[in-house]
mmCIF file of the N, C-alpha and C atoms, coordinates in Angstrom:
data_MODEL
# 
_entry.id   MODEL 
# 
loop_
_atom_site.group_PDB 
_atom_site.id 
_atom_site.type_symbol 
_atom_site.label_atom_id 
_atom_site.label_alt_id 
_atom_site.label_comp_id 
_atom_site.label_asym_id 
_atom_site.label_entity_id 
_atom_site.label_seq_id 
_atom_site.pdbx_PDB_ins_code 
_atom_site.Cartn_x 
_atom_site.Cartn_y 
_atom_site.Cartn_z 
_atom_site.occupancy 
_atom_site.B_iso_or_equiv 
_atom_site.pdbx_formal_charge 
_atom_site.auth_seq_id 
_atom_site.auth_comp_id 
_atom_site.auth_asym_id 
_atom_site.auth_atom_id 
_atom_site.pdbx_PDB_model_num 
ATOM 1   N N  . MET A 1 1  ? -14.759 2.220  -58.113 1.00 0.00 ? 1  MET A N  1 
ATOM 2   C CA . MET A 1 1  ? -14.395 1.325  -57.033 1.00 0.00 ? 1  MET A CA 1 
ATOM 3   C C  . MET A 1 1  ? -14.123 2.102  -55.744 1.00 0.00 ? 1  MET A C  1 
ATOM 4   N N  . ALA A 1 2  ? -13.477 3.279  -55.885 1.00 0.00 ? 2  ALA A N  1 
ATOM 5   C CA . ALA A 1 2  ? -13.171 4.096  -54.712 1.00 0.00 ? 2  ALA A CA 1 
ATOM 6   C C  . ALA A 1 2  ? -14.461 4.564  -54.041 1.00 0.00 ? 2  ALA A C  1 
ATOM 7   N N  . ARG A 1 3  ? -15.485 4.855  -54.835 1.00 0.00 ? 3  ARG A N  1 
ATOM 8   C CA . ARG A 1 3  ? -16.765 5.291  -54.262 1.00 0.00 ? 3  ARG A CA 1 
ATOM 9   C C  . ARG A 1 3  ? -17.433 4.166  -53.489 1.00 0.00 ? 3  ARG A C  1 
ATOM 10  N N  . VAL A 1 4  ? -17.298 2.944  -53.944 1.00 0.00 ? 4  VAL A N  1 
ATOM 11  C CA . VAL A 1 4  ? -17.886 1.794  -53.255 1.00 0.00 ? 4  VAL A CA 1 
ATOM 12  C C  . VAL A 1 4  ? -17.184 1.599  -51.915 1.00 0.00 ? 4  VAL A C  1 
ATOM 13  N N  . LYS A 1 5  ? -15.861 1.685  -51.902 1.00 0.00 ? 5  LYS A N  1 
ATOM 14  C CA . LYS A 1 5  ? -15.118 1.552  -50.650 1.00 0.00 ? 5  LYS A CA 1 
ATOM 15  C C  . LYS A 1 5  ? -15.495 2.665  -49.679 1.00 0.00 ? 5  LYS A C  1 
ATOM 16  N N  . PHE A 1 6  ? -15.630 3.885  -50.203 1.00 0.00 ? 6  PHE A N  1 
ATOM 17  C CA . PHE A 1 6  ? -16.014 5.009  -49.359 1.00 0.00 ? 6  PHE A CA 1 
ATOM 18  C C  . PHE A 1 6  ? -17.411 4.791  -48.788 1.00 0.00 ? 6  PHE A C  1 
ATOM 19  N N  . ALA A 1 7  ? -18.328 4.329  -49.628 1.00 0.00 ? 7  ALA A N  1 
ATOM 20  C CA . ALA A 1 7  ? -19.699 4.087  -49.169 1.00 0.00 ? 7  ALA A CA 1 
ATOM 21  C C  . ALA A 1 7  ? -19.735 2.990  -48.110 1.00 0.00 ? 7  ALA A C  1 
ATOM 22  N N  . LEU A 1 8  ? -18.960 1.922  -48.311 1.00 0.00 ? 8  LEU A N  1 
ATOM 23  C CA . LEU A 1 8  ? -18.910 0.853  -47.310 1.00 0.00 ? 8  LEU A CA 1 
ATOM 24  C C  . LEU A 1 8  ? -18.269 1.341  -46.008 1.00 0.00 ? 8  LEU A C  1 
ATOM 25  N N  . SER A 1 9  ? -17.231 2.141  -46.109 1.00 0.00 ? 9  SER A N  1 
ATOM 26  C CA . SER A 1 9  ? -16.598 2.693  -44.916 1.00 0.00 ? 9  SER A CA 1 
ATOM 27  C C  . SER A 1 9  ? -17.566 3.593  -44.163 1.00 0.00 ? 9  SER A C  1 
ATOM 28  N N  . LEU A 1 10 ? -18.279 4.423  -44.900 1.00 0.00 ? 10 LEU A N  1 
ATOM 29  C CA . LEU A 1 10 ? -19.261 5.311  -44.289 1.00 0.00 ? 10 LEU A CA 1 
ATOM 30  C C  . LEU A 1 10 ? -20.370 4.516  -43.615 1.00 0.00 ? 10 LEU A C  1 
ATOM 31  N N  . LEU A 1 11 ? -20.827 3.454  -44.250 1.00 0.00 ? 11 LEU A N  1 
ATOM 32  C CA . LEU A 1 11 ? -21.863 2.601  -43.672 1.00 0.00 ? 11 LEU A CA 1 
ATOM 33  C C  . LEU A 1 11 ? -21.363 1.939  -42.390 1.00 0.00 ? 11 LEU A C  1 
ATOM 34  N N  . CYS A 1 12 ? -20.144 1.414  -42.414 1.00 0.00 ? 12 CYS A N  1 
ATOM 35  C CA . CYS A 1 12 ? -19.577 0.773  -41.219 1.00 0.00 ? 12 CYS A CA 1 
ATOM 36  C C  . CYS A 1 12 ? -19.427 1.774  -40.078 1.00 0.00 ? 12 CYS A C  1 
ATOM 37  N N  . CYS A 1 13 ? -18.965 2.967  -40.409 1.00 0.00 ? 13 CYS A N  1 
ATOM 38  C CA . CYS A 1 13 ? -18.820 3.995  -39.370 1.00 0.00 ? 13 CYS A CA 1 
ATOM 39  C C  . CYS A 1 13 ? -20.163 4.388  -38.782 1.00 0.00 ? 13 CYS A C  1 
ATOM 40  N N  . THR A 1 14 ? -21.178 4.499  -39.622 1.00 0.00 ? 14 THR A N  1 
ATOM 41  C CA . THR A 1 14 ? -22.515 4.858  -39.154 1.00 0.00 ? 14 THR A CA 1 
ATOM 42  C C  . THR A 1 14 ? -23.065 3.788  -38.217 1.00 0.00 ? 14 THR A C  1 
ATOM 43  N N  . ILE A 1 15 ? -22.886 2.529  -38.588 1.00 0.00 ? 15 ILE A N  1 
ATOM 44  C CA . ILE A 1 15 ? -23.363 1.425  -37.740 1.00 0.00 ? 15 ILE A CA 1 
ATOM 45  C C  . ILE A 1 15 ? -22.603 1.422  -36.414 1.00 0.00 ? 15 ILE A C  1 
ATOM 46  N N  . ALA A 1 16 ? -21.292 1.586  -36.468 1.00 0.00 ? 16 ALA A N  1 
ATOM 47  C CA . ALA A 1 16 ? -20.482 1.589  -35.246 1.00 0.00 ? 16 ALA A CA 1 
ATOM 48  C C  . ALA A 1 16 ? -20.877 2.732  -34.329 1.00 0.00 ? 16 ALA A C  1 
ATOM 49  N N  . LEU A 1 17 ? -21.079 3.928  -34.893 1.00 0.00 ? 17 LEU A N  1 
ATOM 50  C CA . LEU A 1 17 ? -21.470 5.069  -34.081 1.00 0.00 ? 17 LEU A CA 1 
ATOM 51  C C  . LEU A 1 17 ? -22.856 4.896  -33.479 1.00 0.00 ? 17 LEU A C  1 
ATOM 52  N N  . SER A 1 18 ? -23.770 4.290  -34.222 1.00 0.00 ? 18 SER A N  1 
ATOM 53  C CA . SER A 1 18 ? -25.113 4.091  -33.671 1.00 0.00 ? 18 SER A CA 1 
ATOM 54  C C  . SER A 1 18 ? -25.082 3.089  -32.523 1.00 0.00 ? 18 SER A C  1 
ATOM 55  N N  . LEU A 1 19 ? -24.259 2.053  -32.645 1.00 0.00 ? 19 LEU A N  1 
ATOM 56  C CA . LEU A 1 19 ? -24.129 1.095  -31.546 1.00 0.00 ? 19 LEU A CA 1 
ATOM 57  C C  . LEU A 1 19 ? -23.431 1.728  -30.350 1.00 0.00 ? 19 LEU A C  1 
ATOM 58  N N  . LEU A 1 20 ? -22.396 2.516  -30.609 1.00 0.00 ? 20 LEU A N  1 
ATOM 59  C CA . LEU A 1 20 ? -21.663 3.188  -29.542 1.00 0.00 ? 20 LEU A CA 1 
ATOM 60  C C  . LEU A 1 20 ? -22.544 4.229  -28.860 1.00 0.00 ? 20 LEU A C  1 
ATOM 61  N N  . GLY A 1 21 ? -23.397 4.886  -29.613 1.00 0.00 ? 21 GLY A N  1 
ATOM 62  C CA . GLY A 1 21 ? -24.304 5.881  -29.038 1.00 0.00 ? 21 GLY A CA 1 
ATOM 63  C C  . GLY A 1 21 ? -25.220 5.276  -27.993 1.00 0.00 ? 21 GLY A C  1 
ATOM 64  N N  . GLY A 1 22 ? -25.688 4.065  -28.225 1.00 0.00 ? 22 GLY A N  1 
ATOM 65  C CA . GLY A 1 22 ? -26.523 3.387  -27.231 1.00 0.00 ? 22 GLY A CA 1 
ATOM 66  C C  . GLY A 1 22 ? -25.753 3.079  -25.974 1.00 0.00 ? 22 GLY A C  1 
ATOM 67  N N  . GLU A 1 23 ? -24.483 2.699  -26.119 1.00 0.00 ? 23 GLU A N  1 
ATOM 68  C CA . GLU A 1 23 ? -23.646 2.425  -24.952 1.00 0.00 ? 23 GLU A CA 1 
ATOM 69  C C  . GLU A 1 23 ? -23.398 3.700  -24.151 1.00 0.00 ? 23 GLU A C  1 
ATOM 70  N N  . ILE A 1 24 ? -23.157 4.795  -24.839 1.00 0.00 ? 24 ILE A N  1 
ATOM 71  C CA . ILE A 1 24 ? -22.923 6.067  -24.151 1.00 0.00 ? 24 ILE A CA 1 
ATOM 72  C C  . ILE A 1 24 ? -24.180 6.503  -23.413 1.00 0.00 ? 24 ILE A C  1 
ATOM 73  N N  . ALA A 1 25 ? -25.343 6.363  -24.036 1.00 0.00 ? 25 ALA A N  1 
ATOM 74  C CA . ALA A 1 25 ? -26.588 6.747  -23.375 1.00 0.00 ? 25 ALA A CA 1 
ATOM 75  C C  . ALA A 1 25 ? -26.836 5.888  -22.144 1.00 0.00 ? 25 ALA A C  1 
ATOM 76  N N  . ALA A 1 26 ? -26.528 4.602  -22.225 1.00 0.00 ? 26 ALA A N  1 
ATOM 77  C CA . ALA A 1 26 ? -26.721 3.719  -21.074 1.00 0.00 ? 26 ALA A CA 1 
ATOM 78  C C  . ALA A 1 26 ? -25.764 4.095  -19.949 1.00 0.00 ? 26 ALA A C  1 
ATOM 79  N N  . ALA A 1 27 ? -24.561 4.524  -20.284 1.00 0.00 ? 27 ALA A N  1 
ATOM 80  C CA . ALA A 1 27 ? -23.584 4.894  -19.257 1.00 0.00 ? 27 ALA A CA 1 
ATOM 81  C C  . ALA A 1 27 ? -23.953 6.198  -18.571 1.00 0.00 ? 27 ALA A C  1 
ATOM 82  N N  . ARG A 1 28 ? -24.719 7.058  -19.234 1.00 0.00 ? 28 ARG A N  1 
ATOM 83  C CA . ARG A 1 28 ? -25.099 8.343  -18.650 1.00 0.00 ? 28 ARG A CA 1 
ATOM 84  C C  . ARG A 1 28 ? -26.266 8.238  -17.690 1.00 0.00 ? 28 ARG A C  1 
ATOM 85  N N  . GLN A 1 29 ? -26.911 7.107  -17.593 1.00 0.00 ? 29 GLN A N  1 
ATOM 86  C CA . GLN A 1 29 ? -28.049 6.978  -16.691 1.00 0.00 ? 29 GLN A CA 1 
ATOM 87  C C  . GLN A 1 29 ? -27.593 7.143  -15.257 1.00 0.00 ? 29 GLN A C  1 
ATOM 88  N N  . GLU A 1 30 ? -28.457 7.725  -14.448 1.00 0.00 ? 30 GLU A N  1 
ATOM 89  C CA . GLU A 1 30 ? -28.148 7.935  -13.040 1.00 0.00 ? 30 GLU A CA 1 
ATOM 90  C C  . GLU A 1 30 ? -28.049 6.603  -12.325 1.00 0.00 ? 30 GLU A C  1 
ATOM 91  N N  . PRO A 1 31 ? -27.086 6.474  -11.420 1.00 0.00 ? 31 PRO A N  1 
ATOM 92  C CA . PRO A 1 31 ? -26.999 5.237  -10.648 1.00 0.00 ? 31 PRO A CA 1 
ATOM 93  C C  . PRO A 1 31 ? -28.193 5.104  -9.702  1.00 0.00 ? 31 PRO A C  1 
ATOM 94  N N  . ALA A 1 32 ? -28.484 3.881  -9.316  1.00 0.00 ? 32 ALA A N  1 
ATOM 95  C CA . ALA A 1 32 ? -29.587 3.636  -8.396  1.00 0.00 ? 32 ALA A CA 1 
ATOM 96  C C  . ALA A 1 32 ? -29.280 4.303  -7.058  1.00 0.00 ? 32 ALA A C  1 
ATOM 97  N N  . PRO A 1 33 ? -30.311 4.795  -6.376  1.00 0.00 ? 33 PRO A N  1 
ATOM 98  C CA . PRO A 1 33 ? -30.068 5.418  -5.083  1.00 0.00 ? 33 PRO A CA 1 
ATOM 99  C C  . PRO A 1 33 ? -29.494 4.418  -4.088  1.00 0.00 ? 33 PRO A C  1 
ATOM 100 N N  . SER A 1 34 ? -28.718 4.928  -3.168  1.00 0.00 ? 34 SER A N  1 
ATOM 101 C CA . SER A 1 34 ? -28.090 4.085  -2.167  1.00 0.00 ? 34 SER A CA 1 
ATOM 102 C C  . SER A 1 34 ? -29.145 3.527  -1.217  1.00 0.00 ? 34 SER A C  1 
ATOM 103 N N  . VAL A 1 35 ? -28.931 2.319  -0.784  1.00 0.00 ? 35 VAL A N  1 
ATOM 104 C CA . VAL A 1 35 ? -29.865 1.703  0.160   1.00 0.00 ? 35 VAL A CA 1 
ATOM 105 C C  . VAL A 1 35 ? -29.267 1.669  1.567   1.00 0.00 ? 35 VAL A C  1 
ATOM 106 N N  . VAL A 1 36 ? -28.275 2.512  1.807   1.00 0.00 ? 36 VAL A N  1 
ATOM 107 C CA . VAL A 1 36 ? -27.660 2.591  3.127   1.00 0.00 ? 36 VAL A CA 1 
ATOM 108 C C  . VAL A 1 36 ? -28.644 3.288  4.066   1.00 0.00 ? 36 VAL A C  1 
ATOM 109 N N  . PRO A 1 37 ? -28.998 2.636  5.181   1.00 0.00 ? 37 PRO A N  1 
ATOM 110 C CA . PRO A 1 37 ? -29.975 3.222  6.099   1.00 0.00 ? 37 PRO A CA 1 
ATOM 111 C C  . PRO A 1 37 ? -29.348 4.277  6.997   1.00 0.00 ? 37 PRO A C  1 
ATOM 112 N N  . LEU A 1 38 ? -28.878 5.359  6.396   1.00 0.00 ? 38 LEU A N  1 
ATOM 113 C CA . LEU A 1 38 ? -28.193 6.406  7.139   1.00 0.00 ? 38 LEU A CA 1 
ATOM 114 C C  . LEU A 1 38 ? -28.720 7.751  6.669   1.00 0.00 ? 38 LEU A C  1 
ATOM 115 N N  . ASP A 1 39 ? -29.149 8.564  7.617   1.00 0.00 ? 39 ASP A N  1 
ATOM 116 C CA . ASP A 1 39 ? -29.583 9.926  7.303   1.00 0.00 ? 39 ASP A CA 1 
ATOM 117 C C  . ASP A 1 39 ? -28.468 10.887 7.678   1.00 0.00 ? 39 ASP A C  1 
ATOM 118 N N  . VAL A 1 40 ? -28.245 11.871 6.832   1.00 0.00 ? 40 VAL A N  1 
ATOM 119 C CA . VAL A 1 40 ? -27.259 12.911 7.111   1.00 0.00 ? 40 VAL A CA 1 
ATOM 120 C C  . VAL A 1 40 ? -27.988 14.243 7.044   1.00 0.00 ? 40 VAL A C  1 
ATOM 121 N N  . GLU A 1 41 ? -27.893 15.020 8.128   1.00 0.00 ? 41 GLU A N  1 
ATOM 122 C CA . GLU A 1 41 ? -28.520 16.337 8.177   1.00 0.00 ? 41 GLU A CA 1 
ATOM 123 C C  . GLU A 1 41 ? -27.488 17.361 8.607   1.00 0.00 ? 41 GLU A C  1 
ATOM 124 N N  . PHE A 1 42 ? -27.559 18.532 8.023   1.00 0.00 ? 42 PHE A N  1 
ATOM 125 C CA . PHE A 1 42 ? -26.676 19.622 8.394   1.00 0.00 ? 42 PHE A CA 1 
ATOM 126 C C  . PHE A 1 42 ? -27.504 20.686 9.080   1.00 0.00 ? 42 PHE A C  1 
ATOM 127 N N  . GLY A 1 43 ? -26.980 21.206 10.183  1.00 0.00 ? 43 GLY A N  1 
ATOM 128 C CA . GLY A 1 43 ? -27.672 22.261 10.928  1.00 0.00 ? 43 GLY A CA 1 
ATOM 129 C C  . GLY A 1 43 ? -27.490 23.598 10.244  1.00 0.00 ? 43 GLY A C  1 
ATOM 130 N N  . LYS A 1 44 ? -27.020 24.548 11.015  1.00 0.00 ? 44 LYS A N  1 
ATOM 131 C CA . LYS A 1 44 ? -26.804 25.901 10.499  1.00 0.00 ? 44 LYS A CA 1 
ATOM 132 C C  . LYS A 1 44 ? -25.678 25.906 9.463   1.00 0.00 ? 44 LYS A C  1 
ATOM 133 N N  . PRO A 1 45 ? -25.605 26.944 8.633   1.00 0.00 ? 45 PRO A N  1 
ATOM 134 C CA . PRO A 1 45 ? -24.494 27.061 7.684   1.00 0.00 ? 45 PRO A CA 1 
ATOM 135 C C  . PRO A 1 45 ? -23.167 27.141 8.432   1.00 0.00 ? 45 PRO A C  1 
ATOM 136 N N  . PRO A 1 46 ? -22.058 26.748 7.794   1.00 0.00 ? 46 PRO A N  1 
ATOM 137 C CA . PRO A 1 46 ? -20.754 26.794 8.464   1.00 0.00 ? 46 PRO A CA 1 
ATOM 138 C C  . PRO A 1 46 ? -20.437 28.196 8.981   1.00 0.00 ? 46 PRO A C  1 
ATOM 139 N N  . ALA A 1 47 ? -19.806 28.241 10.156  1.00 0.00 ? 47 ALA A N  1 
ATOM 140 C CA . ALA A 1 47 ? -19.426 29.513 10.768  1.00 0.00 ? 47 ALA A CA 1 
ATOM 141 C C  . ALA A 1 47 ? -17.902 29.575 10.865  1.00 0.00 ? 47 ALA A C  1 
ATOM 142 N N  . PRO A 1 48 ? -17.304 30.710 10.490  1.00 0.00 ? 48 PRO A N  1 
ATOM 143 C CA . PRO A 1 48 ? -15.851 30.838 10.609  1.00 0.00 ? 48 PRO A CA 1 
ATOM 144 C C  . PRO A 1 48 ? -15.437 30.926 12.080  1.00 0.00 ? 48 PRO A C  1 
ATOM 145 N N  . VAL A 1 49 ? -14.371 30.213 12.426  1.00 0.00 ? 49 VAL A N  1 
ATOM 146 C CA . VAL A 1 49 ? -13.859 30.181 13.797  1.00 0.00 ? 49 VAL A CA 1 
ATOM 147 C C  . VAL A 1 49 ? -12.342 30.338 13.739  1.00 0.00 ? 49 VAL A C  1 
ATOM 148 N N  . ASP A 1 50 ? -11.797 31.147 14.649  1.00 0.00 ? 50 ASP A N  1 
ATOM 149 C CA . ASP A 1 50 ? -10.346 31.308 14.737  1.00 0.00 ? 50 ASP A CA 1 
ATOM 150 C C  . ASP A 1 50 ? -9.844  30.383 15.830  1.00 0.00 ? 50 ASP A C  1 
ATOM 151 N N  . ALA A 1 51 ? -8.968  29.452 15.462  1.00 0.00 ? 51 ALA A N  1 
ATOM 152 C CA . ALA A 1 51 ? -8.396  28.522 16.437  1.00 0.00 ? 51 ALA A CA 1 
ATOM 153 C C  . ALA A 1 51 ? -6.906  28.394 16.161  1.00 0.00 ? 51 ALA A C  1 
ATOM 154 N N  . SER A 1 52 ? -6.114  28.645 17.166  1.00 0.00 ? 52 SER A N  1 
ATOM 155 C CA . SER A 1 52 ? -4.655  28.559 17.058  1.00 0.00 ? 52 SER A CA 1 
ATOM 156 C C  . SER A 1 52 ? -4.108  29.454 15.948  1.00 0.00 ? 52 SER A C  1 
ATOM 157 N N  . GLY A 1 53 ? -4.706  30.605 15.802  1.00 0.00 ? 53 GLY A N  1 
ATOM 158 C CA . GLY A 1 53 ? -4.229  31.561 14.804  1.00 0.00 ? 53 GLY A CA 1 
ATOM 159 C C  . GLY A 1 53 ? -4.613  31.227 13.372  1.00 0.00 ? 53 GLY A C  1 
ATOM 160 N N  . ARG A 1 54 ? -5.451  30.221 13.172  1.00 0.00 ? 54 ARG A N  1 
ATOM 161 C CA . ARG A 1 54 ? -5.883  29.843 11.825  1.00 0.00 ? 54 ARG A CA 1 
ATOM 162 C C  . ARG A 1 54 ? -7.397  29.890 11.745  1.00 0.00 ? 54 ARG A C  1 
ATOM 163 N N  . ASP A 1 55 ? -7.908  30.205 10.567  1.00 0.00 ? 55 ASP A N  1 
ATOM 164 C CA . ASP A 1 55 ? -9.358  30.205 10.367  1.00 0.00 ? 55 ASP A CA 1 
ATOM 165 C C  . ASP A 1 55 ? -9.828  28.813 9.984   1.00 0.00 ? 55 ASP A C  1 
ATOM 166 N N  . HIS A 1 56 ? -10.927 28.397 10.580  1.00 0.00 ? 56 HIS A N  1 
ATOM 167 C CA . HIS A 1 56 ? -11.556 27.105 10.293  1.00 0.00 ? 56 HIS A CA 1 
ATOM 168 C C  . HIS A 1 56 ? -13.046 27.327 10.117  1.00 0.00 ? 56 HIS A C  1 
ATOM 169 N N  . LEU A 1 57 ? -13.709 26.389 9.450   1.00 0.00 ? 57 LEU A N  1 
ATOM 170 C CA . LEU A 1 57 ? -15.161 26.425 9.357   1.00 0.00 ? 57 LEU A CA 1 
ATOM 171 C C  . LEU A 1 57 ? -15.728 25.389 10.309  1.00 0.00 ? 57 LEU A C  1 
ATOM 172 N N  . LEU A 1 58 ? -16.636 25.827 11.146  1.00 0.00 ? 58 LEU A N  1 
ATOM 173 C CA . LEU A 1 58 ? -17.279 24.956 12.114  1.00 0.00 ? 58 LEU A CA 1 
ATOM 174 C C  . LEU A 1 58 ? -18.703 24.703 11.629  1.00 0.00 ? 58 LEU A C  1 
ATOM 175 N N  . TYR A 1 59 ? -19.094 23.446 11.576  1.00 0.00 ? 59 TYR A N  1 
ATOM 176 C CA . TYR A 1 59 ? -20.450 23.128 11.161  1.00 0.00 ? 59 TYR A CA 1 
ATOM 177 C C  . TYR A 1 59 ? -20.966 21.950 11.971  1.00 0.00 ? 59 TYR A C  1 
ATOM 178 N N  . GLU A 1 60 ? -22.258 21.814 11.984  1.00 0.00 ? 60 GLU A N  1 
ATOM 179 C CA . GLU A 1 60 ? -22.909 20.720 12.703  1.00 0.00 ? 60 GLU A CA 1 
ATOM 180 C C  . GLU A 1 60 ? -23.442 19.719 11.686  1.00 0.00 ? 60 GLU A C  1 
ATOM 181 N N  . MET A 1 61 ? -23.142 18.461 11.914  1.00 0.00 ? 61 MET A N  1 
ATOM 182 C CA . MET A 1 61 ? -23.629 17.407 11.038  1.00 0.00 ? 61 MET A CA 1 
ATOM 183 C C  . MET A 1 61 ? -24.205 16.304 11.927  1.00 0.00 ? 61 MET A C  1 
ATOM 184 N N  . ARG A 1 62 ? -25.443 15.916 11.650  1.00 0.00 ? 62 ARG A N  1 
ATOM 185 C CA . ARG A 1 62 ? -26.085 14.842 12.419  1.00 0.00 ? 62 ARG A CA 1 
ATOM 186 C C  . ARG A 1 62 ? -26.210 13.609 11.536  1.00 0.00 ? 62 ARG A C  1 
ATOM 187 N N  . LEU A 1 63 ? -25.755 12.479 12.058  1.00 0.00 ? 63 LEU A N  1 
ATOM 188 C CA . LEU A 1 63 ? -25.864 11.196 11.375  1.00 0.00 ? 63 LEU A CA 1 
ATOM 189 C C  . LEU A 1 63 ? -26.829 10.325 12.163  1.00 0.00 ? 63 LEU A C  1 
ATOM 190 N N  . THR A 1 64 ? -27.790 9.738  11.490  1.00 0.00 ? 64 THR A N  1 
ATOM 191 C CA . THR A 1 64 ? -28.740 8.839  12.132  1.00 0.00 ? 64 THR A CA 1 
ATOM 192 C C  . THR A 1 64 ? -28.657 7.489  11.447  1.00 0.00 ? 64 THR A C  1 
ATOM 193 N N  . ASN A 1 65 ? -28.350 6.453  12.229  1.00 0.00 ? 65 ASN A N  1 
ATOM 194 C CA . ASN A 1 65 ? -28.228 5.095  11.717  1.00 0.00 ? 65 ASN A CA 1 
ATOM 195 C C  . ASN A 1 65 ? -29.567 4.390  11.913  1.00 0.00 ? 65 ASN A C  1 
ATOM 196 N N  . HIS A 1 66 ? -30.235 4.029  10.836  1.00 0.00 ? 66 HIS A N  1 
ATOM 197 C CA . HIS A 1 66 ? -31.545 3.379  10.910  1.00 0.00 ? 66 HIS A CA 1 
ATOM 198 C C  . HIS A 1 66 ? -31.449 1.861  10.764  1.00 0.00 ? 66 HIS A C  1 
ATOM 199 N N  . SER A 1 67 ? -30.250 1.316  10.675  1.00 0.00 ? 67 SER A N  1 
ATOM 200 C CA . SER A 1 67 ? -30.112 -0.125 10.455  1.00 0.00 ? 67 SER A CA 1 
ATOM 201 C C  . SER A 1 67 ? -30.198 -0.929 11.749  1.00 0.00 ? 67 SER A C  1 
ATOM 202 N N  . GLY A 1 68 ? -29.968 -0.296 12.883  1.00 0.00 ? 68 GLY A N  1 
ATOM 203 C CA . GLY A 1 68 ? -29.954 -1.040 14.132  1.00 0.00 ? 68 GLY A CA 1 
ATOM 204 C C  . GLY A 1 68 ? -28.594 -1.622 14.437  1.00 0.00 ? 68 GLY A C  1 
ATOM 205 N N  . ALA A 1 69 ? -27.687 -1.621 13.480  1.00 0.00 ? 69 ALA A N  1 
ATOM 206 C CA . ALA A 1 69 ? -26.327 -2.150 13.696  1.00 0.00 ? 69 ALA A CA 1 
ATOM 207 C C  . ALA A 1 69 ? -25.480 -1.061 14.341  1.00 0.00 ? 69 ALA A C  1 
ATOM 208 N N  . ARG A 1 70 ? -24.479 -1.499 15.089  1.00 0.00 ? 70 ARG A N  1 
ATOM 209 C CA . ARG A 1 70 ? -23.565 -0.553 15.712  1.00 0.00 ? 70 ARG A CA 1 
ATOM 210 C C  . ARG A 1 70 ? -22.670 0.069  14.643  1.00 0.00 ? 70 ARG A C  1 
ATOM 211 N N  . SER A 1 71 ? -22.388 1.322  14.812  1.00 0.00 ? 71 SER A N  1 
ATOM 212 C CA . SER A 1 71 ? -21.467 1.995  13.906  1.00 0.00 ? 71 SER A CA 1 
ATOM 213 C C  . SER A 1 71 ? -20.407 2.689  14.740  1.00 0.00 ? 71 SER A C  1 
ATOM 214 N N  . SER A 1 72 ? -19.278 2.910  14.145  1.00 0.00 ? 72 SER A N  1 
ATOM 215 C CA . SER A 1 72 ? -18.205 3.593  14.890  1.00 0.00 ? 72 SER A CA 1 
ATOM 216 C C  . SER A 1 72 ? -17.607 4.686  14.070  1.00 0.00 ? 72 SER A C  1 
# 
């Protein structure tokens, strides 16, 4: 009787894990790309700058809005 219970438990666990495995695989899929009409470009690599006695990184970032809507 103990072997039957063990076999049924093992079968239930196998079924549960196989169903859960499909859920995990579905969750790992990459999200769809964003449809925001915005381009982001970076110029030169960041350059160290000393300002007010502290070091900062200065970089150039260009944002282009392709939607035609105003942005702020």
